[in-house]
C-alpha positions as CSV (number, residue, x, y, z in Angstrom):
1,X,127.3,158.0,134.3
2,X,127.4,160.9,131.9
3,X,130.4,162.6,130.4
4,X,130.1,166.4,130.0
5,X,131.8,168.9,127.7
6,X,133.5,170.5,130.7
7,X,135.4,167.3,131.3
8,X,133.3,166.3,134.4
9,X,131.3,163.2,134.9
10,X,127.8,163.3,136.3
11,X,126.4,160.4,138.3
12,X,122.9,160.2,139.7
13,X,122.5,160.1,143.5
14,X,121.0,156.9,144.7
15,X,120.0,155.0,147.8
16,X,120.3,156.7,151.3
17,X,122.1,159.8,149.9
18,X,119.2,160.6,147.6
19,X,116.6,159.7,150.2
20,X,118.2,162.1,152.7
21,X,118.2,165.0,150.2
22,X,114.6,164.4,149.1
23,X,113.5,164.1,152.7
24,X,115.1,167.3,153.9
25,X,114.8,169.3,150.7
26,X,111.3,168.7,149.5
27,X,111.7,170.9,146.5
28,X,114.2,168.4,145.0
29,X,111.6,166.2,143.3
30,X,113.3,165.1,140.1
31,X,116.5,163.4,141.3
32,X,120.0,164.8,142.0
33,X,123.4,164.4,140.3
34,X,127.0,164.7,141.6
35,X,129.8,166.0,139.3
36,X,133.4,165.0,139.5
37,X,136.0,166.2,139.9
38,X,134.8,168.7,142.5
39,X,131.8,166.9,143.9
40,X,129.5,169.6,142.6
41,X,125.8,168.8,143.5
42,X,122.9,169.8,141.3
43,X,119.3,168.8,140.5
44,X,119.2,166.1,137.9
45,X,118.0,168.5,135.2
46,X,121.4,170.1,135.3
47,X,122.6,167.5,132.8
48,X,120.1,168.7,130.2
49,X,121.8,172.1,130.2
50,X,125.4,171.4,131.3
51,X,127.0,171.4,127.8
52,X,124.9,174.5,126.8
53,X,126.1,176.3,129.8
54,X,129.7,175.3,129.3
55,X,129.5,176.5,125.6
56,X,127.5,179.6,126.3
57,X,128.8,182.5,124.1
58,X,129.7,185.5,126.3
59,X,130.2,188.9,124.7
60,X,132.9,191.5,125.3
61,X,130.4,193.9,126.8
62,X,129.1,191.3,129.3
63,X,129.5,191.6,133.1
64,X,129.0,188.3,134.9
65,X,128.1,188.4,138.6
66,X,129.5,185.2,139.9
67,X,128.8,184.0,143.5
68,X,128.1,180.9,145.5
69,X,124.5,181.2,146.8
70,X,123.7,183.9,149.4
71,X,126.9,185.9,149.1
72,X,125.2,189.1,148.2
73,X,124.3,188.2,144.7
74,X,121.1,190.3,144.3
75,X,122.9,193.3,145.8
76,X,125.8,193.1,143.3
77,X,123.4,192.4,140.4
78,X,121.6,195.7,141.1
79,X,124.9,197.6,141.7
80,X,126.5,196.4,138.4
81,X,123.3,196.9,136.3
82,X,122.7,200.3,137.8
83,X,126.3,201.4,137.1
84,X,126.2,200.1,133.5
85,X,122.6,201.0,132.6
86,X,121.3,203.5,135.0
87,X,124.0,205.9,136.2
88,X,121.7,208.9,136.5
89,X,118.8,206.8,138.0
90,X,116.4,207.7,135.2
91,X,116.2,204.4,133.2
92,X,112.5,203.3,133.2
93,X,113.6,199.7,133.1
94,X,114.8,200.1,136.7
95,X,111.2,199.6,137.7
96,X,111.4,196.0,136.5
97,X,112.5,193.6,139.3
98,X,116.2,193.0,139.4
99,X,115.8,189.3,138.6
100,X,114.0,190.2,135.4
101,X,116.7,192.6,134.3
102,X,119.7,190.5,135.3
103,X,118.9,186.9,134.2
104,X,120.0,183.9,136.2
105,X,122.0,181.9,133.6
106,X,121.7,178.5,135.3
107,X,118.2,178.8,136.7
108,X,116.6,176.4,134.2
109,X,117.9,173.3,136.0
110,X,116.0,174.4,139.2
111,X,112.6,174.7,137.6
112,X,111.7,171.0,137.5
113,X,110.6,171.1,141.1
114,X,106.9,170.1,141.5
115,X,106.7,172.7,144.3
116,X,106.7,175.7,141.9
117,X,104.7,176.4,138.8
118,X,106.1,175.2,135.5
119,X,107.2,177.7,133.0
120,X,103.9,177.2,131.1
121,X,102.0,178.2,134.3
122,X,104.1,181.3,135.0
123,X,102.5,184.1,133.0
124,X,105.1,186.8,133.7
125,X,108.0,184.5,132.7
126,X,106.2,183.2,129.6
127,X,105.2,186.7,128.5
128,X,108.9,187.8,128.6
129,X,110.0,184.6,126.8
130,X,107.4,184.8,124.0
131,X,108.1,188.4,123.4
132,X,111.6,187.5,122.2
133,X,111.0,183.9,121.1
134,X,107.4,183.6,119.8
135,X,108.0,180.1,118.7
136,X,110.8,179.1,121.0
137,X,111.1,175.7,122.7
138,X,111.1,176.0,126.5
139,X,112.9,172.7,126.7
140,X,116.0,174.5,125.3
141,X,116.0,176.5,128.5
142,X,113.9,179.6,129.0
143,X,116.4,181.5,131.1
144,X,119.3,180.5,128.8
145,X,117.4,181.9,125.8
146,X,116.4,185.0,127.7
147,X,120.1,185.7,128.5
148,X,121.0,185.2,124.8
149,X,118.3,187.7,123.8
150,X,119.2,190.4,126.3
151,X,120.6,193.4,124.5
152,X,124.0,194.8,125.3
153,X,125.3,195.6,127.8
154,X,124.3,192.5,129.6
155,X,124.7,191.8,133.3
156,X,124.4,188.1,133.9
157,X,124.0,186.2,137.2
158,X,125.5,182.7,137.8
159,X,126.2,180.5,140.8
160,X,128.3,178.1,138.7
161,X,132.0,177.9,139.3
162,X,134.6,178.8,136.7
163,X,135.2,175.1,135.9
164,X,131.7,174.6,134.6
165,X,131.6,177.7,132.4
166,X,133.4,178.5,129.2
167,X,137.2,178.5,129.5
168,X,137.2,181.7,127.4
169,X,134.9,183.5,129.9
170,X,137.6,185.8,131.3
171,X,139.2,186.4,128.0
172,X,135.9,187.6,126.6
173,X,133.9,189.3,129.4
174,X,134.3,190.8,132.8
175,X,133.5,188.9,136.0
176,X,132.7,190.3,139.4
177,X,133.2,187.6,142.0
178,X,131.6,188.2,145.4
179,X,132.6,186.1,148.4
180,X,131.3,186.2,152.0
181,X,132.2,184.8,155.4
182,X,130.9,181.2,155.4
183,X,129.2,181.5,158.7
184,X,126.9,184.2,157.4
185,X,126.5,182.2,154.2
186,X,125.2,179.2,156.1
187,X,122.7,181.4,158.1
188,X,121.5,183.1,154.9
189,X,121.3,180.0,152.8
190,X,119.4,178.2,155.5
191,X,116.7,180.9,155.5
192,X,116.7,181.0,151.7
193,X,116.3,177.2,151.5
194,X,113.4,177.3,153.9
195,X,111.3,180.1,152.3
196,X,111.9,179.1,148.6
197,X,109.6,176.3,147.4
198,X,112.2,175.1,144.9
199,X,114.4,174.1,147.9
200,X,111.7,173.4,150.5
201,X,114.2,172.7,153.3
202,X,112.4,171.2,156.3
203,X,115.4,169.9,158.4
204,X,117.1,171.5,161.4
205,X,119.9,174.0,161.6
206,X,122.2,171.2,162.9
207,X,121.5,169.2,159.8
208,X,122.0,172.2,157.5
209,X,125.4,173.0,159.0
210,X,126.4,169.4,158.5
211,X,125.2,169.5,154.8
212,X,127.4,172.6,154.4
213,X,130.6,171.2,155.9
214,X,130.1,167.9,154.0
215,X,129.8,169.9,150.7
216,X,126.3,168.4,150.2
217,X,124.3,171.5,149.5
218,X,123.2,172.4,145.9
219,X,126.1,174.0,144.1
220,X,128.5,171.9,146.1
221,X,131.7,172.9,147.8
222,X,131.8,176.6,148.7
223,X,135.5,176.4,149.4
224,X,136.3,175.1,146.0
225,X,134.0,177.6,144.3
226,X,136.0,180.4,146.0
227,X,139.4,178.7,145.3
228,X,138.7,178.6,141.6
229,X,138.1,182.3,141.6
230,X,141.1,183.1,143.7
231,X,143.4,181.2,141.3
232,X,142.3,183.6,138.6
233,X,142.4,186.7,140.8
234,X,145.2,188.4,138.8
235,X,143.4,188.3,135.5
236,X,142.5,191.8,134.5
237,X,138.9,190.9,133.7
238,X,138.2,189.5,137.2
239,X,137.3,191.7,140.2
240,X,137.2,189.7,143.4
241,X,135.4,191.4,146.3
242,X,134.2,190.4,149.8
243,X,130.6,191.2,150.8
244,X,131.9,192.5,154.1
245,X,134.2,195.1,152.4
246,X,131.3,196.2,150.2
247,X,129.1,196.6,153.3
248,X,131.6,198.5,155.4
249,X,133.5,200.6,152.9
250,X,130.8,201.0,150.3
251,X,132.0,204.1,148.5
252,X,135.6,202.7,148.4
253,X,134.4,199.5,146.7
254,X,132.1,201.4,144.3
255,X,135.1,203.5,143.2
256,X,137.0,200.3,142.5
257,X,134.1,198.8,140.6
258,X,133.7,202.1,138.6
259,X,137.3,201.7,137.5
260,X,137.0,198.0,136.7
261,X,133.8,198.4,134.8
262,X,135.0,201.5,132.9
263,X,131.8,203.2,133.7
264,X,133.5,206.7,134.3
265,X,130.9,207.8,136.9
266,X,131.4,211.0,138.8
267,X,131.6,211.0,142.6
268,X,128.1,212.5,142.8
269,X,126.7,209.7,140.6
270,X,128.5,207.1,142.8
271,X,127.0,208.6,145.9
272,X,123.5,208.4,144.5
273,X,124.0,204.8,143.3
274,X,125.3,203.9,146.8
275,X,122.1,205.1,148.3
276,X,119.9,203.7,145.6
277,X,121.4,200.2,145.9
278,X,121.5,200.2,149.7
279,X,119.8,197.3,151.4
280,X,117.0,199.4,152.8
281,X,116.2,201.0,149.5
282,X,116.3,197.8,147.6
283,X,114.1,196.0,150.1
284,X,111.5,198.7,149.8
285,X,111.5,198.5,145.9
286,X,111.6,194.8,145.6
287,X,109.0,194.0,148.2
288,X,106.7,196.6,146.6
289,X,107.0,194.6,143.4
290,X,107.2,191.2,145.1
291,X,107.9,189.3,141.9
292,X,108.8,186.1,143.8
293,X,105.4,186.0,145.5
294,X,103.8,186.6,142.1
295,X,105.7,183.6,140.7
296,X,104.5,181.5,143.6
297,X,108.1,180.7,144.6
298,X,107.8,181.7,148.3
299,X,106.4,179.8,151.2
300,X,104.1,182.3,152.8
301,X,103.9,180.3,156.1
302,X,107.7,180.6,156.5
303,X,107.9,184.3,155.6
304,X,105.4,185.3,158.3
305,X,107.7,183.8,161.0
306,X,111.2,184.1,159.5
307,X,111.1,187.1,157.1
308,X,111.1,187.3,153.3
309,X,113.7,187.2,150.5
310,X,115.3,190.5,151.8
311,X,115.9,189.6,155.5
312,X,118.8,191.5,157.1
313,X,121.8,191.9,154.7
314,X,124.0,192.2,157.8
315,X,127.6,191.3,158.6
316,X,128.1,189.0,161.5
317,X,124.5,187.8,161.9
318,X,125.9,184.3,162.5
319,X,127.0,185.4,166.0
320,X,123.4,185.5,167.1
321,X,122.2,182.5,165.0
322,X,124.9,179.8,165.2
323,X,125.6,177.9,168.4
324,X,129.2,177.5,169.7
325,X,129.1,173.9,168.3
326,X,128.0,175.1,164.9
327,X,130.8,177.7,164.9
328,X,133.4,175.2,165.8
329,X,132.3,172.8,163.1
330,X,132.6,175.6,160.5
331,X,136.0,176.6,161.9
332,X,137.2,173.0,161.4
333,X,135.8,173.1,157.9
334,X,137.8,176.3,157.2
335,X,141.0,174.9,158.7
336,X,140.7,171.8,156.6
337,X,139.8,173.3,153.2
338,X,141.0,176.9,153.1
339,X,144.5,176.8,154.8
340,X,146.2,175.8,151.5
341,X,145.1,178.9,149.6
342,X,145.2,181.5,152.4
343,X,141.7,182.9,152.3
344,X,141.2,185.5,155.1
345,X,137.4,185.6,155.3
346,X,136.4,188.9,157.1
347,X,134.7,188.6,160.4
348,X,135.5,184.9,160.8
349,X,135.7,184.9,164.6
């Protein structure tokens, strides 16, 4: 058992629990750890970076996009970065893939999978790293160091909950927290886990739904992740938004973001940003670049049958994908865990 700076303890998964994870998620090749309190679940390499992540120094000009996986993260990354750095849609850096402009703070713990190239064998990533750290040590965290070296204003992505990040985060930087209906999250995370080699999910939908309701997916309990954000909802530096509201009332939500981020954009600028960051436009741009394929992170055999990283981006896709039994199981999960903090997920039934 390891004691972390956040006050959590980390304990290695063992026995049948570890065997099940490694059987169904073939990208998890280096062990797993469970953190308490909270039952957060991570690849074992998380412990190498946990204290660095907790003590990470945020800046006043930072905007942190915080989500549980598959809640619209990439969409919100592009929206925030564009509003902060490209309001007139003329910044040449916009041609760089979103994931290389908005760095993923906690990504280093996911790179030990033997299913993806190591940092040393990823030319694009190493070129970006060596440009800013010619003699840097990759064991200190390539992504962590790239975030540190990003010039202001930084937009930073994380899937970590508030309890595993600096307690000064909201008093220092702005956080945009995006939540999504859990049924669509399950469907999207299943697809994501199948096509990405670092997860390598090979189990069934039945098993995946069970992993979700048991809080046994990487990044742990979705309900607790959201609850921690809701408890801080009144903080002036936190903007809590639902994916569904952003999808249905895009301009309304962009105006709210404009005010929260102090970007002072005109209505005309916001309308152009709305079109530029629409799912269809982002899908065209990102698939033309296809940086995930370049980095050998995607399973081409799965993409040909199930679609790529940008699949649908729809609200309510779960109605076509989840059986009545799956839906009932998730409803029971919601009744059990969310009733005490009154979270009205949009499109939940």
